[in-house]
GUDREN-475161 format. One record per residue: x, y, z of N, C-alpha, C, CB in turn. Coordinates in pm, whole numbers, padded with zeros to 5 digits, always signed. Atoms other than C-alpha are relative to their C-alpha. Glycine has a CB too. Example, Ala and Ser with C-alpha at 12.3 -4.5 7.8 and 13.67 -1.06 7.14 Angstrom:
2
+00089-00119+00000+01230-00450+00780+00090+00120+00000-00099+00003+00125
-00082-00119-00006+01367-00106+00714-00077+00109+00073+00041+00046-00142
//
This chain:
359
+00142+00031-00024-07519+09372-02646-00014-00149+00029-00089+00041-00122
+00022+00140-00039-07610+09048-02467-00148-00029-00019+00045-00027+00149
+00139+00034+00029-07928+08891-02603-00030-00137+00059-00028+00002-00152
+00036+00125-00066-08069+08625-02372-00141-00036-00047+00007+00012+00157
+00126+00030+00062-08347+08450-02559-00092-00085+00087+00024-00069-00130
+00085+00081-00086-08465+08221-02282+00062-00007+00138-00020-00143-00059
-00046+00010-00139-08377+08094-01935+00151-00016+00008-00068-00116+00070
-00142+00016-00024-08032+08071-01781+00040-00144+00028+00043+00087+00114
-00033+00139-00031-08051+07692-01731+00101-00058-00094-00124-00083-00001
-00099+00068+00084-07769+07476-01856+00037-00133+00065+00127+00090-00020
-00045+00127-00055-07636+07123-01815+00130+00017+00076+00017-00103-00111
-00122-00005-00079-07362+07064-01558+00076-00131-00014-00031+00029+00149
-00084+00118+00007-07069+06823-01580+00033-00049+00140+00127+00029-00078
-00050+00056-00125-06978+06586-01301+00150+00022+00008-00034-00150+00013
-00145-00012-00018-06631+06609-01153+00072-00107-00082+00039-00013+00150
-00060+00107+00078-06555+06272-01315+00003+00037-00148-00076-00130+00020
+00005-00037+00141-06668+06400-01652+00097+00110-00034-00138+00041-00038
-00091-00112+00024-06468+06719-01620+00143-00049-00015-00008+00102+00114
-00139+00047+00003-06142+06541-01544+00021-00097-00114+00038-00065+00132
-00013+00098+00107-06208+06264-01792+00015+00067-00135-00118-00093-00002
+00012-00057+00133-06270+06503-02076+00087+00121-00025-00139+00037-00024
-00087-00113+00027-06020+06784-02030+00105-00040-00101+00066+00050+00128
-00100+00030+00101-05778+06808-02319+00129-00048+00063+00027+00122-00086
-00123+00040-00066-05487+06782-02080-00010-00141+00055+00035+00098+00111
+00015+00133-00060-05624+06478-01902-00004-00108-00106-00126-00006+00086
+00004+00097+00108-05701+06300-02227+00140-00029-00051-00088+00050-00114
-00136+00019+00050-05348+06357-02352+00083-00081+00099+00067+00134-00028
-00083+00065-00101-05201+06238-02025-00032-00147+00016-00017+00069+00132
+00041+00137-00025-05395+05912-02022-00009-00084-00126-00131-00001+00069
+00011+00075+00125-05370+05805-02388+00132-00005-00072-00106+00062-00091
-00132+00001+00063-04998+05779-02452+00021-00135-00068+00112+00027+00104
-00011+00123+00074-05017+05509-02716+00014+00032-00147-00121-00092+00026
-00027-00026+00141-04913+05478-03077-00103-00072-00086+00143-00045-00038
+00098+00054+00094-05210+05426-03308+00008+00081-00128-00144+00004+00060
-00013-00073+00126-05205+05515-03676-00118+00093-00024+00013-00096-00116
+00107-00087+00046-05400+05809-03808-00059-00060-00126+00052+00144-00026
+00064+00067+00113-05655+05689-04062-00064+00097-00097-00103-00095+00050
+00057-00094+00095-05751+06008-04238+00067-00014-00135+00012+00143+00051
-00052+00006+00136-05705+06021-04615+00109+00104-00016-00112+00020-00103
-00115-00090+00014-05376+06179-04716-00038+00130-00067+00110-00068-00078
+00024-00132+00058-05364+06545-04808+00017-00005-00150+00093+00104+00062
-00015-00014+00144-05411+06637-05171-00091-00091-00081+00139-00026-00038
+00088+00090+00074-05659+06362-05260-00139+00063-00012-00008-00138+00070
+00124-00073+00013-05928+06606-05360-00104-00075-00081+00026+00133-00063
+00109+00065+00070-06265+06483-05476-00081+00104-00077-00089-00078+00098
+00082-00090+00081-06451+06649-05761-00148-00028+00019+00037-00013-00148
+00138+00036-00023-06772+06472-05657-00053+00069+00126-00016-00152+00011
+00061-00058-00120-07018+06600-05401+00016-00100+00114-00152+00035-00024
-00031+00093-00108-06883+06436-05086-00029+00062+00136+00146-00044-00007
+00035-00069-00125-07046+06655-04821-00105-00080+00078-00053+00143-00029
+00100+00068-00082-07267+06540-04535-00134+00073-00004+00049-00012+00144
+00122-00078+00013-07533+06797-04632-00037+00006-00148+00017+00144+00060
+00042-00003+00140-07741+06827-04953+00056+00120-00075-00151+00001-00008
-00048-00109+00085-07616+07039-05241-00115+00094-00032+00063-00054-00129
+00103-00101+00028-07807+07363-05292-00004+00033-00149+00026+00128+00082
+00016-00039+00141-07946+07444-05636+00017+00150-00019-00137-00043-00051
-00011-00147+00008-07907+07814-05554+00144+00048+00009-00081+00064+00111
-00140-00034-00025-07530+07802-05517+00091-00069-00101+00040-00037+00144
-00107+00059+00079-07231+07744-05745+00114-00041+00094+00051+00098-00109
-00105+00054-00087-06954+07534-05592+00120-00044-00082-00054-00118+00084
-00121+00057+00058-06594+07461-05681+00109-00010+00106+00049+00084-00121
-00111+00021-00091-06282+07338-05508+00113+00097-00036+00050-00146-00004
-00110-00093+00019-05994+07583-05461+00110-00034+00099-00047+00148+00018
-00109+00017-00095-05659+07591-05286+00084+00126+00003+00087-00123-00037
-00085-00118-00017-05418+07854-05157+00104-00033+00106-00084+00128+00039
-00107+00026-00096-05101+07873-04949-00005+00098+00117+00136+00007-00069
-00011-00084-00117-05057+08003-04599+00136+00067+00003-00024-00081+00128
-00128-00068-00018-04774+08227-04482+00111-00098+00037-00013+00107+00108
-00099+00103-00035-04603+07909-04363+00025-00097-00116-00047-00077+00122
-00025+00083+00117-04610+07758-04711-00083-00126-00007+00142-00037-00004
+00087+00118+00001-04881+07501-04634-00116+00026-00094-00051-00033+00144
+00111-00013+00094-05135+07445-04910-00130-00041+00068+00025-00085-00127
+00131+00026-00060-05491+07469-04781-00101-00030-00110-00047+00121+00085
+00108+00039+00092-05782+07301-04957-00131+00058+00051-00009-00155-00012
+00125-00067-00039-06118+07476-04959-00109-00025-00104+00022+00152+00017
+00116-00002+00090-06466+07472-05110-00050+00142-00007-00113-00098+00049
+00052-00135+00024-06581+07799-05263-00146-00010-00040+00083+00073-00109
+00144-00004+00028-06955+07871-05263-00037+00143-00040-00084-00047+00124
+00044-00129+00050-07105+08156-05467-00149-00003-00030+00079+00040-00126
+00142-00003+00037-07467+08264-05507-00016-00013-00151-00067+00131+00049
+00017+00024+00143-07585+08138-05845-00062+00121-00069-00085-00124-00024
+00067-00117+00057-07811+08436-05906+00060+00125+00063-00155-00007+00023
-00067-00115-00060-07566+08714-05830+00002+00118-00097+00144-00036+00040
+00003-00122+00079-07576+09070-05947+00141+00043-00037-00071+00111+00077
-00131-00056+00035-07297+09264-06108+00059+00070+00121-00012+00099-00119
-00067-00061-00113-07040+09398-05867+00063-00103+00091-00098+00085+00078
-00074+00089-00088-06825+09253-05597-00083-00040+00122+00129+00066+00044
+00075+00057-00112-06958+09035-05318+00078+00014+00131-00033-00147-00027
-00070+00016-00128-06878+09042-04947+00048-00143+00014-00092+00039+00119
-00059+00133-00012-06656+08747-04857+00003-00050+00143+00139+00001-00057
-00006+00064-00131-06656+08502-04567+00095-00119-00004-00140-00043+00046
-00086+00116-00019-06386+08257-04454-00050-00077+00121+00149+00042+00018
+00069+00079-00101-06525+07969-04247+00077-00129+00025-00146-00032-00044
-00060+00129-00034-06376+07675-04059-00052-00047+00135+00154+00009+00001
+00038+00065-00124-06443+07434-03775-00110-00103-00024-00046+00104+00101
-00055+00005-00135-06529+07249-03565+00141-00057+00007-00091-00079+00086
-00133+00055-00025-06199+07135-03413-00005-00151-00025+00048+00031+00145
+00001+00141+00035-06127+06797-03573-00097-00036-00109-00030-00081+00118
+00093+00023+00110-06385+06838-03849+00065+00040-00133-00131+00079+00021
-00046-00039+00133-06345+06893-04223-00105+00085-00069+00033-00125-00086
+00085-00096+00072-06496+07132-04475-00124-00065-00059+00078+00066-00110
+00118+00070+00050-06741+06867-04591-00108-00014+00106+00038-00138-00053
+00095+00010-00111-06916+06889-04255-00057+00138+00032+00067-00060+00125
+00070-00120-00045-07036+07189-04056+00041+00127-00074+00023+00018+00147
-00044-00125+00063-06821+07463-04210-00050+00012-00142+00153+00010+00002
+00055-00003+00135-06934+07365-04559-00146+00034-00003+00022-00132-00067
+00142-00035-00010-07297+07381-04455-00016+00149+00024-00067-00079+00114
+00007-00145-00026-07239+07730-04314+00036+00079-00126+00096+00038+00116
-00042-00074+00119-07056+07841-04630-00106-00003-00108+00131-00056-00054
+00103+00010+00102-07322+07711-04865-00123+00083+00037-00039-00147-00022
+00119-00073-00045-07602+07861-04657+00023+00151-00008-00037-00040+00143
-00029-00143+00011-07430+08201-04645+00009+00043-00146+00130+00034+00072
+00000-00032+00143-07376+08187-05022-00144+00016-00050+00073-00111-00081
+00140-00017+00036-07752+08140-05057-00051+00138+00038-00086-00108+00068
+00040-00131-00048-07780+08470-04874+00085+00113-00058+00008+00004+00150
-00066-00106+00075-07551+08659-05110+00147+00021+00027-00068+00124+00026
-00142-00015-00034-07197+08602-04980+00086-00094-00083+00023-00026+00150
-00101+00091+00053-06887+08458-05143+00066-00065+00120+00105+00075-00091
-00043+00066-00123-06796+08197-04883+00091-00118-00031-00122-00046+00081
-00084+00118+00012-06513+07948-04850+00004-00072+00134+00144+00038-00046
-00021+00088-00115-06497+07656-04609+00132-00071-00025-00119-00102+00020
-00132+00058+00024-06140+07536-04564+00036-00104+00106+00105+00110-00002
-00060+00095-00093-05961+07243-04408+00122+00065+00064+00039-00133-00071
-00119-00056-00064-05709+07362-04149+00127-00078-00036-00018+00002+00152
-00128+00066+00023-05341+07280-04188+00006-00134+00073+00115+00090+00046
-00026+00133-00055-05246+06916-04126-00123-00089+00009+00061+00013+00136
+00121+00081-00009-05604+06791-04160-00073+00001-00133-00091+00052+00111
+00082+00007+00120-05852+06689-04428+00084-00010-00126-00089+00120-00008
-00073-00001+00126-05731+06763-04780+00110+00105-00004-00096+00024-00113
-00107-00100-00005-05497+07043-04671+00134-00067+00027-00029+00105+00108
-00134+00053-00016-05122+06995-04659+00049+00008+00142+00094+00072-00090
-00064-00002-00131-04883+06965-04370+00024-00139+00053-00084+00078+00098
-00036+00128-00060-04704+06676-04205+00076+00028+00129+00084-00086-00099
+00083+00121+00000-04733+06497-03974-00149+00034-00004+00030-00086+00123
+00143-00022+00008-05106+06453-04006-00062+00011+00138-00066-00112-00079
+00086-00008-00118-05366+06540-03745+00071+00064+00119-00049-00137+00038
-00058-00081-00106-05184+06803-03546-00055+00141-00016+00156-00002-00005
+00055-00135+00004-05306+07152-03457+00094+00096+00071-00141+00005+00063
-00085-00103-00061-05145+07480-03351-00079+00129+00010+00130+00021-00082
+00073-00126-00009-05301+07800-03216+00055+00106-00094+00003+00052+00141
-00060-00097+00091-05056+08002-03426-00030-00034-00146+00151+00006+00021
+00017+00038+00140-05071+07808-03753-00148+00001-00038+00060-00140-00026
+00141+00003+00034-05447+07763-03736-00064+00138+00001-00074-00089+00094
+00041-00140+00014-05498+08134-03670+00043+00052-00137+00060+00087+00114
-00050-00040+00131-05283+08194-03979-00085-00058-00113+00144-00044-00017
+00086+00059+00103-05510+07957-04174-00114+00095-00037-00058-00135+00049
+00107-00097+00029-05791+08213-04139+00054+00117-00083-00062+00052+00131
-00056-00113+00075-05565+08494-04259+00036-00039-00142+00124+00055+00072
-00029+00048+00135-05454+08283-04556-00128-00006-00083+00067-00138+00004
+00128+00001+00071-05821+08238-04647-00043+00142-00036-00108-00067+00086
+00027-00141+00031-05862+08617-04626+00088+00046-00116+00024+00090+00124
-00088-00028+00115-05560+08647-04859-00069-00043-00129+00137-00072+00015
+00062+00056+00121-05737+08423-05110-00122+00080-00042-00039-00146+00023
+00123-00072+00035-06071+08601-05092+00031+00138-00056-00091+00013+00122
-00031-00136+00042-05911+08943-05129+00062+00011-00137+00091+00062+00098
-00060+00001+00134-05742+08841-05454-00101-00036-00109+00116-00098-00005
+00099+00039+00099-06064+08732-05625-00074+00123-00054-00101-00100+00062
+00062-00117+00066-06215+08977-05874-00145+00018+00042+00008-00014-00151
+00142-00008-00034-06568+08895-05752-00022+00032+00148-00069-00132-00034
+00011-00030-00143-06492+08977-05385+00047+00142+00028+00082-00102+00084
-00041-00132-00048-06480+09321-05227+00092-00021+00120-00125+00088+00039
-00096+00031-00105-06163+09292-05020-00015+00086+00126+00138+00014-00053
+00028-00082-00118-06283+09567-04787-00124-00046+00074-00016+00145-00040
+00122+00053-00063-06588+09356-04694+00018-00150+00024-00127+00028-00089
-00028+00141-00028-06445+09029-04560-00018-00025+00150+00144-00038-00045
+00020+00043-00137-06556+08854-04241+00040-00145+00017-00144+00020+00042
-00033+00140-00027-06482+08522-04072-00103-00059+00096+00142-00012+00060
+00086+00078-00089-06692+08254-03903+00082-00119+00049-00131-00047-00072
-00063+00116-00058-06540+08003-03664-00099-00079+00081+00118+00041+00087
+00094+00089-00067-06731+07704-03531+00076-00085+00100-00076-00089-00102
-00058+00082-00105-06650+07525-03204+00145+00044+00026-00004-00151-00039
-00138-00037-00028-06270+07518-03157+00055+00105-00094+00086-00119-00004
-00044-00104+00093-06224+07732-03464-00069+00133+00025-00023-00044-00143
+00053-00127-00046-06441+07996-03300+00107+00081+00070-00118-00021+00091
-00110-00068-00066-06147+08080-03076+00106+00045-00098+00061-00090+00104
-00098-00038+00104-05914+08079-03378-00050+00121-00078+00027-00119-00097
+00056-00112+00076-06150+08314-03563+00011+00130+00079-00148-00028-00036
-00013-00121-00083-06154+08560-03271+00145+00046+00006-00053-00026+00142
-00142-00035-00003-05775+08547-03250+00044+00060-00133+00084-00123+00033
-00034-00053+00132-05745+08601-03626-00054+00141-00018-00054-00091-00110
+00058-00134+00013-05980+08899-03611+00078+00102+00081-00146+00000+00043
-00077-00093-00082-05774+09053-03331+00128+00044-00069+00032-00064+00134
-00132-00031+00057-05447+09036-03525-00007+00047-00145+00089-00121+00009
+00010-00030+00143-05566+09070-03887-00108+00107-00021-00033-00130-00083
+00094-00112+00007-05723+09411-03935-00078+00005-00131+00074+00130+00019
+00081+00010+00123-05850+09318-04282-00135-00065+00028+00076-00081-00108
+00126+00064-00039-06120+09114-04107-00091+00107+00060+00023-00118+00101
+00088-00111-00040-06411+09356-04072-00108-00039+00099-00064+00059-00121
+00100+00047-00096-06643+09140-03860+00022-00149+00021-00147+00029-00050
-00026+00140-00033-06631+08803-03684-00120-00059+00072+00126-00013+00087
+00103+00078-00068-06885+08541-03579+00065-00127+00053-00121-00033-00096
-00045+00125-00060-06799+08259-03338-00123-00074+00051+00103+00026+00117
+00119+00077-00031-07059+07984-03304+00039-00120+00085-00072-00046-00130
-00022+00111-00093-07070+07731-03016+00149-00012+00031-00055-00133-00059
-00145-00020-00004-06718+07853-02942+00069-00073+00115+00030+00146+00010
-00097+00050-00097-06438+07669-02763+00125+00088-00006+00035-00150-00026
-00136-00051-00009-06121+07839-02644+00089-00122+00025+00016+00110+00114
-00074+00125-00012-05896+07540-02713+00121+00014+00092+00045-00047-00136
-00113-00016-00090-05602+07688-02525-00045-00007+00146+00072+00133-00028
+00050+00003-00138-05814+07730-02213-00037-00142+00042-00121+00092+00014
+00044+00132-00040-05965+07382-02217+00116-00097+00006-00106-00052-00096
-00114+00092-00005-05635+07209-02294+00093+00030+00118+00078+00008-00130
-00091-00035-00110-05442+07398-02028-00066-00010+00136+00054+00139-00020
+00067-00008-00130-05707+07416-01756-00111-00103+00018-00056+00136+00018
+00112+00093-00008-05966+07148-01838-00133+00071-00007+00009-00080+00128
+00134-00058+00002-06340+07199-01854-00029+00071+00132-00106-00108-00028
+00033-00083-00117-06463+07469-01619+00122+00029+00086-00108-00069+00084
-00127-00035-00066-06097+07538-01533+00027-00088+00121-00002+00148+00043
-00005+00090-00115-06093+07231-01309+00137-00065+00022-00102-00107-00017
-00130+00066-00015-05736+07108-01369+00091+00082+00092+00068-00018-00139
-00089-00067-00095-05499+07190-01084+00139+00018-00059+00008-00079+00131
-00138-00018+00044-05142+07309-01123+00076-00132+00005+00071+00105+00088
-00068+00129-00010-05023+06968-01006-00038-00091-00116-00033-00068+00134
+00044+00082+00113-05233+06791-01270+00060+00051-00130-00154-00002-00009
-00060-00060+00120-05115+07032-01538+00149-00034-00009-00019+00153+00001
-00143+00028+00000-04753+06979-01437+00027-00146-00036+00060+00032+00136
-00017+00142+00034-04788+06598-01450-00024-00024-00148-00095-00087+00084
+00029+00016+00142-04944+06621-01795+00116+00051-00085-00129+00074-00037
-00111-00056+00077-04666+06845-01925+00125-00086+00014+00029+00143+00045
-00112+00093-00016-04406+06607-01778-00015-00118-00095+00009-00049+00145
+00024+00115+00086-04564+06316-01966+00013+00037-00148-00138-00058+00027
-00007-00041+00140-04603+06509-02291+00143+00035-00041-00091+00120-00025
-00138-00033+00030-04247+06637-02271+00081-00126-00026+00062+00082+00114
-00073+00125+00019-04112+06285-02232-00049-00077-00123-00013-00087+00123
+00052+00063+00122-04341+06164-02511+00075+00050-00123-00151+00028-00016
-00077-00054+00113-04141+06390-02743+00123-00084-00028+00042+00145+00027
-00117+00086+00022-03831+06170-02687-00042-00130-00069+00070-00031+00135
+00048+00123+00065-04035+05861-02779-00032+00024-00146-00123-00055+00074
+00033-00033+00139-04166+06031-03092+00127+00021-00082-00089+00126-00006
-00125-00027+00071-03818+06149-03185+00076-00129-00027+00088+00097+00080
-00070+00127+00018-03675+05802-03134-00066-00083-00110+00002-00078+00131
+00074+00074+00102-03948+05646-03352+00004+00069-00135-00144-00018+00043
+00003-00075+00124-03925+05919-03612-00140+00031-00048+00072-00075-00105
+00140-00027+00034-04304+05961-03606-00077+00021+00129-00063-00116-00085
+00076-00025-00123-04562+06089-03358-00089-00116+00038-00083+00124-00016
+00101+00092-00050-04776+05866-03141-00137+00067-00011+00029-00043+00147
+00138-00050+00008-05152+05900-03184-00083-00061+00112-00062-00033-00138
+00091+00049-00102-05425+05865-02927-00103-00095-00059-00069+00115+00069
+00105+00089+00049-05724+05631-02953-00097+00075-00091-00075-00064+00117
+00096-00058+00094-05988+05689-03217-00099+00090+00074-00075-00110-00076
+00086-00100-00063-06201+05993-03139-00146-00045+00004+00011+00133-00073
+00146+00010-00013-06560+05982-03016-00055-00142+00000-00064+00075-00112
+00051+00134-00026-06585+05611-02942-00062-00002+00139+00113-00107-00013
+00068+00006-00130-06828+05538-02659+00024-00133+00068-00150+00024-00018
-00018+00120-00081-06759+05290-02381-00107-00014+00107+00138+00001+00064
+00105+00003-00101-07054+05375-02159+00027+00097+00112-00016-00138+00054
-00008-00091-00114-07125+05622-01879+00072+00131-00034+00070-00069+00116
-00060-00129+00037-06994+05921-02078-00095+00114+00032+00038+00002-00148
+00081-00121-00012-07113+06274-02018-00085+00016-00127+00090+00126+00024
+00094-00009+00111-07408+06365-02242+00062+00068-00122-00124+00076+00043
-00052-00069+00118-07206+06601-02459+00094-00088-00081+00071+00127+00041
-00078+00097+00078-06971+06316-02555-00092-00088-00084+00086-00087+00093
+00099+00074+00077-07277+06119-02661-00046+00084-00119-00121-00040+00090
+00040-00090+00109-07381+06423-02866+00107+00005-00109-00026+00141+00054
-00108+00002+00100-07039+06433-03035-00005-00128-00082+00137+00014+00068
+00008+00129+00070-07068+06064-03119-00115-00001-00100-00017-00116+00101
+00117-00001+00088-07414+06118-03265+00025+00078-00128-00120+00059+00073
-00030-00077+00121-07277+06378-03504+00111-00067-00081+00042+00144+00036
-00120+00041+00076-06933+06245-03599+00003-00146-00041+00120+00029+00081
-00015+00144+00024-06985+05868-03590-00124-00063-00062+00031-00070+00128
+00121+00051+00063-07329+05834-03753-00017+00070-00135-00126+00022+00091
+00020-00064+00130-07456+05918-04102-00033+00149+00006-00108-00069-00073
+00030-00143-00015-07565+06257-03967+00120+00087-00037-00045+00031+00143
-00116-00085+00025-07209+06390-03985+00130-00072-00029+00021+00088+00115
-00125+00074+00021-06956+06111-04042+00065+00037-00132-00025-00151+00005
-00077-00017+00123-06682+06188-04293+00135-00067+00017+00016+00151-00036
-00123+00079-00018-06380+05963-04354+00126+00082+00019+00019-00089-00116
-00121-00081-00018-06134+06253-04360+00003+00076+00131+00012+00098-00113
+00005-00077-00124-06242+06404-04028+00071-00073+00113-00146+00029+00040
-00065+00058-00117-06019+06344-03728-00105-00052+00098+00092+00104+00068
+00101+00036-00100-06330+06333-03509-00088-00116-00042-00085+00118+00030
+00081+00111+00049-06500+06073-03729+00080-00128-00013-00061+00034-00133
-00068+00118+00054-06225+05839-03832+00147-00008+00040-00011-00001-00148
-00142-00001-00030-05891+05908-03664+00024+00054+00140+00077+00084-00103
-00036-00055-00130-05713+06071-03371+00108+00105-00018+00047-00111+00096
-00106-00101-00001-05483+06360-03285+00131-00061+00049-00040+00120+00088
-00126+00041-00060-05116+06323-03206-00010+00016+00152+00119+00082-00057
+00004-00006-00146-05059+06260-02836+00053+00134+00050+00082-00115+00060
-00061-00126-00046-04843+06574-02805-00073+00124-00052+00145+00006-00043
+00074-00112+00057-05103+06791-02977-00028+00113+00099-00130-00049-00056
+00033-00111-00092-05192+06986-02657+00114+00094+00034-00052-00056+00126
-00113-00075-00054-04839+07118-02599-00007+00150-00028+00127-00054-00056
-00002-00143+00029-04856+07451-02782-00125+00070+00051+00014+00023-00150
+00124-00059-00052-05217+07507-02674+00010+00029+00150-00118-00092-00028
-00010-00015-00145-05119+07471-02308+00088+00115+00042+00051-00127+00060
-00096-00105-00033-04871+07757-02329-00022+00127-00082+00140-00050-00021
+00021-00116+00088-05032+08014-02561-00148+00041+00003+00044-00032-00145
+00141-00039-00009-05364+08175-02456-00049+00072-00125-00022+00090+00122
+00049-00052+00128-05566+08247-02771-00062+00138+00010-00101-00095-00057
+00087-00117-00003-05790+08527-02652+00058+00115+00081-00135-00037+00055
-00066-00105-00078-05534+08751-02481-00036+00139-00053+00152-00019-00004
+00020-00132+00060-05602+09036-02725-00141+00018-00058+00103+00023-00109
+00136-00005+00054-05976+08991-02775-00056+00142-00003-00092-00089+00082
+00051-00138-00001-06042+09357-02685+00043+00076-00125+00049+00073+00124
-00050-00070+00118-05843+09459-02994-00078-00032-00127+00145-00034-00021
+00092+00017+00114-06114+09325-03223-00078+00129-00022-00098-00120+00024
+00072-00128+00010-06303+09648-03149+00089+00104-00070-00043+00051+00142
+00143-00028+00011-06420+09869-03307-00074-00085-00103-00019+00144-00034
+00071+00089+00094-06499+09592-03555-00095-00090+00080+00102-00085-00083
+00103+00070-00078-06815+09404-03450+00024-00150+00011-00135+00025-00061
-00010+00142-00032-06830+09058-03298-00137-00054+00037+00100-00024+00116
+00124+00069-00036-07122+08815-03274+00036-00139+00052-00097-00009-00122
-00020+00132-00059-07105+08516-03039-00136-00067+00012+00070+00011+00140
+00125+00075-00002-07373+08246-03066+00024-00131+00073-00054-00026-00145
-00018+00125-00074-07415+07960-02822-00135-00059+00038+00086+00023+00126
+00121+00068-00043-07673+07702-02719-00024+00015+00149+00007-00145-00036
+00036-00014-00141-07858+07746-02393+00045-00120+00082-00151+00017+00014
-00030+00123-00072-07791+07383-02295+00142-00051-00027-00099-00106-00037
-00134+00046+00036-07434+07362-02428+00092-00004+00121+00059+00090-00108
-00099+00011-00107-07168+07239-02185+00108+00106-00014+00062-00139+00000
-00107-00095+00034-06934+07489-02354-00043+00145+00008+00051-00029-00137
+00056-00136+00005-07152+07795-02306+00089+00102+00072-00138+00000+00062
-00081-00096-00077-06915+07950-02053+00115+00059-00081+00057-00068+00124
-00106-00056+00084-06648+07995-02323-00047+00129-00067+00043-00102-00107
+00053-00120+00065-06868+08243-02511-00032+00108+00101-00125-00033-00082
+00037-00101-00100-06988+08413-02195+00122+00073+00054-00076-00066+00114
-00119-00067-00051-06638+08481-02064+00071+00079-00111+00097-00102+00062
-00057-00077+00111-06514+08586-02409-00078+00129-00021+00001-00085-00130
+00084-00119+00015-06808+08824-02435+00031+00103+00108-00148-00039+00005
-00031-00092-00110-06728+08972-02096+00135+00069-00020-00001-00075+00133
-00135-00056+00019-06364+09026-02195+00009+00091-00121+00101-00111-00014
-00007-00077+00124-06438+09181-02536-00053+00142+00021-00080-00070-00111
+00050-00138-00001-06503+09548-02606-00115+00013-00099+00114+00100-00035
+00107-00029+00095-06804+09693-02783+00059+00042-00135-00094+00111+00055
+00133+00059+00009-06953+09649-03036+00005-00152+00004-00069+00046-00129
+00003+00145-00016-07040+09294-02941-00142-00046+00028+00095-00044+00113
+00130+00060-00026-07341+09066-02928+00021-00144+00045-00091+00006-00126
+00004+00139-00042-07406+08739-02748-00143-00048-00012+00054-00018+00145
+00134+00056+00022-07703+08534-02864-00002-00143+00055-00038+00003-00152
+00017+00133-00058-07815+08230-02663-00122-00064-00066-00017+00007+00156
+00107+00068+00074-08025+07980-02862-00077-00090+00097+00058-00082-00120
+00079+00078-00096-08310+07835-02652+00006-00151-00028-00144+00046-00003
+00007+00146+00008-08283+07462-02584+00110-00068-00076-00126-00037-00060
-00101+00061+00085-07981+07408-02807+00119-00049+00081+00047+00100-00106
-00125+00046-00059-07684+07197-02706+00117+00039-00090-00003-00153+00023
-00119-00041+00074-07329+07234-02835-00007-00044-00146+00124-00059+00066
-00006+00059+00134-07363+07005-03137-00117+00044-00087+00003-00151+00009
+00115-00048+00080-07705+07138-03244+00042+00108-00098-00111+00052+00091
-00038-00112+00084-07530+07443-03386+00103-00039-00107+00056+00113+00086
-00080+00049+00112-07316+07226-03615-00083-00009-00128+00060-00137+00034
+00074+00033+00123-07598+07135-03851-00151+00015+00009+00032-00138-00039
+00146-00009-00012-07949+07191-03715-00047+00136-00054-00045-00019+00149
+00035-00127+00063-08075+07455-03956-00122+00065+00064-00026-00022-00148
+00113-00060-00071-08388+07502-03746+00045+00071+00128-00103-00106+00034
-00053-00064-00120-08165+07616-03458+00109+00103-00030+00055-00105+00094
-00106-00095+00036-07874+07793-03630-00065+00127-00056+00099-00063-00104
+00067-00124+00044-07978+08159-03673+00067+00061-00124-00001+00103+00115
-00070-00044+00120-07853+08196-04030-00047+00139-00046-00021-00101-00112
+00049-00133+00039-08077+08495-04101+00064+00108+00086-00154+00006+00010
-00062-00098-00089-07937+08673-03799+00148+00019-00034-00016-00043+00147
-00141-00009+00039-07579+08591-03904+00014+00082-00128+00061-00141-00019
-00005-00075+00125-07649+08722-04254-00028+00148+00024-00102-00057-00100
+00030-00141-00029-07803+09041-04115+00117+00067+00070-00126+00011+00087
-00117-00053-00068-07503+09089-03888+00109+00038-00100+00054-00101+00101
-00105-00030+00098-07258+09067-04177-00045+00105-00102+00041-00128-00073
+00048-00100+00098-07478+09272-04410+00015+00141+00051-00147-00025-00034
-00015-00135-00054-07466+09568-04176+00143+00029+00044-00094+00021+00117
-00136-00019-00052-07105+09511-04064+00105+00007-00109+00034-00110+00094
-00101+00005+00106-06925+09453-04394-00025+00110-00104-00001-00138-00069
//
């Protein structure tokens, strides 16, 4: 079911913006060694260190669990304070790509706990307070596994009904959530919000604009960067994320407004305070995430995107490729970043209703 709530208008990127901002192009033009500045894994904080207010209707505690690869993941568990006897439906939540659980995913988890769910927001492997070295690297395989490890954790809790577990992925972790739902049949329903397919954007650029020649040059550079990293014994990092130099596309300005201002800044977030390894795109450029999206069915899928989001085409093409039951909801006037934290735009009631009938 495709639900179009308003007009079909959307912002368009210039050719310069497309090439400047593709994951492949960024990697190819930032081959420099800068230190990552995120706080080391394991330095958990017992204080409220989120970018959103704490809810009086929710109980919160920090938890951890291991993935199938032996990496310890750090998470925040949110439970409804006024909960009835019996087991709760569970939700595993992560994203955006380069964010931490103290940002958008934590807001989603706390808000869903207010609506009666046991929800965890977790830091993906190699980022935030989760384990893994080197720091600030991502993998379509390992990060898909992160979702399944969170499902492992939820299913072992006495207060969670393991037959009623869903996942929510935001931005780049929307694609990971869809991939996890396809392979992990314990996931009974999936929501992807303001979704990026990171393998598509890193291998093909925005709007699939990167040519084979450009892709080949990038892979040549990244392949040779591996020798430099191996010789140094440590990976090179790109420049700090989301710094503005002027004349950027509007959605980069939107990212800056969230990650680099009090609205969403967090010292452990790659997107706020650090950078990815230069070779980070390699595995994404050779492993399409959504190959098996049709295998999510017959379990239901809900895709949510902003009408004005530059990334809207990711959800639209994923929706077209998926099998029923499926829903696509377009939020009037919303851009990509609005669905990170704007509670007046994020359709939390609709998400809760979706999971209530699906789990």
